[in-house]
C-alpha positions, 0 to 999 in steps of 0.5 A: 518471509513474506510472499510477494504476493501479500505485497500486491494484494495489500496495495490492492487492498489499500486502493479499494479503501483509499476509493472508498475514504475519497468518496465522502471525503474523510481527510483522516482515513485518505491520510491513513490509507495514504501512508499505508500505500507508501508503505507497501510500495516501499517494501516492494522496492525494497524487497526488489533492490534487495534481489538486485544485489 
C-alpha cells in the first residue's frame, strides 16, 4: 500500500522537473515529465474513486 503523500510528493517533484525542462526547451525531457504527471494524477483519481465506492 502506497500512502497518498507519495503521489502528492511525486506531483511536486514532477512539476519541479518539468519547470527545469521548460527552461532550456528540451522537448524530450518536457514530454517525459508531462507523461509522468498525467500518470500521477490518474493514480490519485483512481485511488479517490475507489474509496467512494
